[in-house]
Every structure is written in C-alpha cells, then in structure tokens.
C-alpha positions, 0 to 999 in steps of 0.5 A: 165756120160759115159765117164766121117734171122736176128741177129743183137741184138740177136747174139750181145749179145751172143758174148758180154756175151760169154767166154770159159771153161779153164783147168788149176791146179791152179784156176785165169786166165785160157786159153781155152783148145784146145780140149773140150768133151761134154757128154749130159745126158737126164733124165727120167722124175723124176729122176733128182735132188738127184737121179741123184747125188747119182748115178753121185757120183759113177763116182766122187769117182771112180775118186778120187780113181784112182786120175784121172789127168782130172777134169770135170764138171757138170751142170743141164739145167734149159731150154729145155729138163731135162739134164745134161752136162758133160765137160772134157777139153783136150790139144789134141785129143791124150790126150783125147784118152789116157784117153779113154783107161784108163776109160776102163781098170783096177779098174778103168774102172771096177769102171765106168762100175759099176756106168754106170749100175746104173746111165743108169736106169735114162736116156731116152739117152745119147751123146758125142760131141767133140769139137775144140777150134778156137782162131782166133774166140776168143776175151779176153779168160783168166778168172777165171771160178771156180766163175761161177754158170751159163752157157749160151750155144749157138749152130750155125749151118752154112750152107755147102759152107757158111763158109767164110760169117760165118768167116766173120761175126765172125770177125764184132764182134771180131773187134767191141768188141776188146776194150771192155774189159768186152766182152770175149768168145771162139767159138768151132767148132764141130769136132765128133758127129751125125749130126754135120756139120756146128755146132759151140758153143759159152759158157758163164760162168756167176756169176749171171743171172744179167750178161745176162741183162747186155749182152743185153744192151752191145750188143744193144749199140754195134749194134747202134754203127755200121753204117747202111750200116754195120748193113745190112752187118751183116744181110746179112752175117747172112741170107747167113750162119746161118741155125739155132741156140738156145740157153740154160741155165744150172747151175752148180752141184758141187755134180756130179763135179770133179773139181780141188781142188784149186776151193774148196778155191777159190770159196767156194760159189760154190764148198766148199760143194760139 
C-alpha cells in the first residue's frame, strides 16, 4: 500500500448484487463516500500470503501509532491477476488531498516510506485509482458492510460520446429494481487514473458467495419481466454505449486492513482476529 453487444442477464446480475463501500465511525447502516480511492498492488509469484501480511502490517502499525483518522480495507483477488486492493473512503477531494500531505510528512510519513521499501520488493506493479460517487445512478445504498467477507467488482468502459445511452441504460435498472428491497448498488465514475476515460465501476459486498447465485436468479426474473420491446431497448443501449466490461471477486484480508474499531465487535467473524 503506497498511499495507503448483449447485456441482459449479465448486466442485470451485476446491478442486483452491487452495493457501495461506505465510510462511518460506527457499524450499522452507512452511506457511500463521495470519493473512493482504490490502490492496486500486483504481487510477484510466490510473494502473496503471509509474506505480504508481514509487510502490510507495518503500514497498519504506522496508521495506529499516528491515530490516523482514515480507515481502510484490504482484500485479495480470487480471480484475475494475483493482486491486493486497498480501499479508502473520503467525503471530498479536499479531504483526500489533506491525507496525502499527512502521509508524506513527519513521523507518519517516515514510517510509511520505510514500509514501502519492504513492501515494494514483493510487487510487480502498483496503481492508484480515484472514483466519484453518482447517487442518481445508485439504489438502496444504506447498509452494514462490516459482515461482507467477499466483494465483487465489475468495471465498464463506456464508448466516447455515448454517456447519454449509458445513463439511460442504468436508469432502466434503477427503475426496474426500485421495488426489490434486496437490490442495492452504488455507481462510481473513474475520475483520476491512467487510461481511465469512460470507466465506471460497481462494487458488490457479499456475506457469502451464495449471494452470487441469488443475484443471478433475481436478474433473470427481472429480465423476464421486461416486455420484448424493453428487452430490445436494453440490448440496443448496451451495444451502443458499452465498449467492454470485466468482473472479479475478492476476499477481505483482516491482517492488512486498518478498519473501524467498531467492526471488531459488530463482525468478529471477520475482523475480531486481525
């Protein structure tokens, strides 16, 4: 951690399951943060597991010693390249900027620099991505995420000049699932990153992988409830605006996370032994 086309059922499955990462001082219902920073660490072969926990624990110790107000969650990939994510919530870009200043100065900055040297030896690549929350494209976003052990991420790259079709497509799903209490997702737009034009991401917290099965079933139910004309409209909009998409799943890593203290008691099955 350095800073610390045809959519139908597939897209439907994503939006049924998707939900927001949220920032709060207490466990329980939360709202999505306006700004979400996701650091990606790509690990060399054989350098994950306990070796990475040891180097990351230095960052966690530095944060605790500094009483850093920004808590973050770590997770490891279960699909795709061998990598770890570190997720930081902020209520504004100003707050994000102030954190960067704190991370680069004083004893806290020195501790992070030292930890980065050891951690960097395990990495083949590092990336930082900054996302902006879009509430108008989200649904049922309040919820307790402390019990979420698994997280699904799906990113979409929207074709240049096709934002209107993208917004219309998302609205079909927000309207269609508004009456389903279990349906919940947050939509984030990539604001700062390399080659990030037109990138949107949806994030799905899950207590168990059984929720993937349920989301697929709910997605098929939603799709079959659309008229033939509306099904075609979804297909046409998706073909017009989506250039590509990909989906991956991650599992939380409590030993590499600097989480809210309240989570240790609200979800000891995940955070009580980190």
